[in-house]
C-alpha positions in Angstrom: 33.4 72.1 -49.9 31.4 69.5 -51.8 29.2 68.9 -48.8 28.6 72.6 -48.5 27.6 72.9 -52.2 25.3 69.9 -51.9 23.7 71.4 -48.8 23.1 74.7 -50.6 21.7 72.9 -53.6 19.3 70.9 -51.3 18.1 74.2 -49.6 17.4 75.7 -53.0 15.4 72.7 -54.1 13.4 72.7 -50.8 12.7 76.4 -51.2 11.6 76.0 -54.8 9.5 73.0 -53.9 7.9 75.0 -51.0 7.2 77.9 -53.3 5.6 75.8 -56.0 3.4 74.0 -53.5 2.4 77.3 -51.9 1.4 78.8 -55.3 -0.4 75.6 -56.2 -2.4 75.7 -53.0 -3.2 79.4 -53.2 -4.1 79.6 -56.9 -7.7 78.1 -56.5 -8.6 80.3 -53.5 -7.3 83.3 -55.4 -9.4 82.4 -58.5 -12.5 81.9 -56.3 -11.9 85.2 -54.6 -11.4 86.9 -57.9 -14.7 85.6 -59.3 -16.5 86.4 -56.1 -15.3 90.0 -56.3 -16.0 90.2 -60.0 -19.6 88.8 -59.6 -20.5 90.5 -56.4 -22.0 93.6 -58.1 -24.0 91.6 -60.7 -25.3 89.2 -58.0 -26.3 92.1 -55.7 -28.0 93.7 -58.7 -29.9 90.5 -59.5 -31.0 90.1 -55.8 -32.2 93.7 -55.7 -34.0 93.3 -59.0 -35.7 90.1 -57.8 -36.8 91.8 -54.6 -38.2 94.7 -56.5 -40.1 92.4 -58.9 -41.6 90.5 -56.0 -42.8 93.7 -54.3 -44.1 95.0 -57.6 -46.1 91.8 -58.2 -47.5 92.0 -54.7 -48.7 95.6 -55.1 -50.1 94.9 -58.6 -52.1 92.0 -57.2 -53.3 94.0 -54.2 -54.3 96.9 -56.5 -56.1 94.5 -58.9 -58.1 93.0 -56.0 -59.1 96.4 -54.6 -60.0 97.7 -58.1 -62.3 94.7 -58.6 -64.1 95.6 -55.3 -64.4 99.3 -56.4 -65.6 98.3 -59.8 -68.4 96.1 -58.3 -69.5 99.0 -56.2 -69.4 101.4 -59.2 -71.6 99.0 -61.2 -74.2 99.1 -58.4 -74.2 102.9 -58.5 -74.0 103.2 -62.3 -75.7 100.1 -63.9 -74.7 101.3 -67.4 -71.1 100.3 -66.6 -72.1 96.7 -66.8 -72.8 97.2 -70.5 -69.2 98.4 -71.0 -67.8 95.1 -69.7 -68.5 93.4 -73.0 -66.7 96.1 -75.0 -63.7 95.9 -72.5 -63.6 92.1 -72.8 -63.7 92.1 -76.6 -61.0 94.7 -76.7 -58.8 92.5 -74.5 -59.1 89.6 -76.9 -56.4 91.1 -79.0 -53.7 90.4 -76.4 -55.3 88.1 -73.8 -57.9 85.8 -75.4 -57.8 83.2 -72.7 -58.2 85.8 -69.9 -61.1 87.3 -71.8 -62.8 83.9 -72.0 -62.4 83.3 -68.3 -63.7 86.8 -67.5 -66.7 86.3 -69.8 -67.6 83.2 -67.9 -67.6 85.1 -64.7 -70.5 87.2 -66.1 -72.5 84.1 -66.5 -71.5 82.8 -63.1 -72.5 86.1 -61.4 -75.9 86.2 -63.2 -76.6 82.5 -62.4 -75.8 83.0 -58.7 -78.0 86.1 -58.5 -80.9 84.1 -60.1 -80.5 81.1 -57.7 -80.2 83.4 -54.6 -83.6 84.9 -55.5 -85.2 81.4 -55.1 -82.9 79.8 -52.5 -81.1 82.5 -50.5 -79.7 80.0 -48.0 -77.8 77.8 -50.4 -74.0 77.6 -50.3 -72.5 77.7 -53.8 -68.9 78.1 -52.6 -67.7 74.6 -53.2 -65.2 72.9 -55.5 -67.8 71.8 -58.0 -69.6 75.2 -57.9 -70.3 75.5 -61.6 -71.7 72.0 -61.9 -73.9 72.6 -58.8 -75.2 75.8 -60.3 -76.0 74.0 -63.6 -77.9 71.2 -61.7 -80.0 73.7 -59.7 -80.9 75.8 -62.8 -81.8 72.8 -65.0 -83.3 70.3 -62.5 -85.1 73.1 -60.7 -86.7 74.1 -64.0 -85.4 77.6 -63.5 -84.1 77.6 -67.1 -85.2 75.4 -70.0 -83.2 72.5 -71.5 -81.7 74.5 -74.3 -80.5 77.2 -72.0 -79.2 74.5 -69.7 -77.3 72.9 -72.6 -75.7 76.3 -73.5 -74.7 76.8 -69.9 -73.1 73.3 -69.9 -71.2 73.9 -73.2 -69.9 77.3 -72.0 -68.8 75.8 -68.7 -66.9 73.0 -70.4 -65.2 75.4 -72.8 -64.3 77.6 -69.8 -62.7 74.6 -68.0 -60.7 73.6 -71.1 -59.2 77.1 -71.2 -58.6 77.2 -67.4 -57.0 73.8 -67.0 -55.5 72.7 -70.3 -51.7 73.5 -70.3 -50.6 75.5 -73.3 -54.1 75.8 -74.8 -54.8 79.2 -76.4 -58.1 80.3 -77.8 -58.3 82.0 -81.2 -59.4 85.6 -81.2 -62.5 85.1 -83.3 -63.5 82.1 -81.1 -63.0 84.2 -78.0 -65.3 86.9 -79.3 -68.0 84.4 -80.1 -67.6 82.9 -76.6 -68.0 86.4 -75.0 -71.1 87.1 -77.1 -72.7 83.8 -76.0 -71.8 84.4 -72.4 -73.4 87.9 -72.4 -76.5 86.5 -74.2 -77.0 83.9 -71.6 -76.3 86.2 -68.7 -78.9 88.7 -70.1 -81.5 85.9 -70.1 -80.5 85.0 -66.5 -80.7 88.6 -65.4 -84.1 89.0 -67.0 -85.4 85.9 -65.1 -83.9 87.4 -61.8 -85.7 90.7 -62.4 -89.0 88.8 -63.1 -88.7 86.7 -60.0 -87.8 89.7 -57.9 -91.0 91.6 -59.1 -93.2 88.6 -58.1 -91.7 88.0 -54.7 
């Protein structure tokens, strides 16, 4: 009788031990499964959102590039639109001063390239040191005088500071002054281009 009781007691202990070990081994997979099921919807939502943002950014970039091409064609058909660029840039200073400065420099760059191409149509300006090369051609070729060359150099260096200095932000008043100087210089360069074109 004693042996039977001892045997039953041992079976109960083995069963309890088995149950405890089974629960211990299953608890972590159960927790992981629970969290996976709980987080599945938020993760799916985040993945879908990230995909939508990527597609949105791509189409915004593509639209922006196509718009720039259309805008350039429109300026050729309606020259008065070029005058509006200054107003648009000054208006953008309120929210995007750095971007306005970079876009204002592009006005100078375009005017300088057009001027150089009237004298040297075969020259390749699409190099890494493009702006420095343009400056050298304009100044050393006596296309512009020393004071205009100094202004070109100053504007170029300020542009590079905005473009490459991490965390640097231009003040709104300074951005407007920069835009005005860029348009003043570009008007001079455009006038020289028109004069050269008439005499060629």
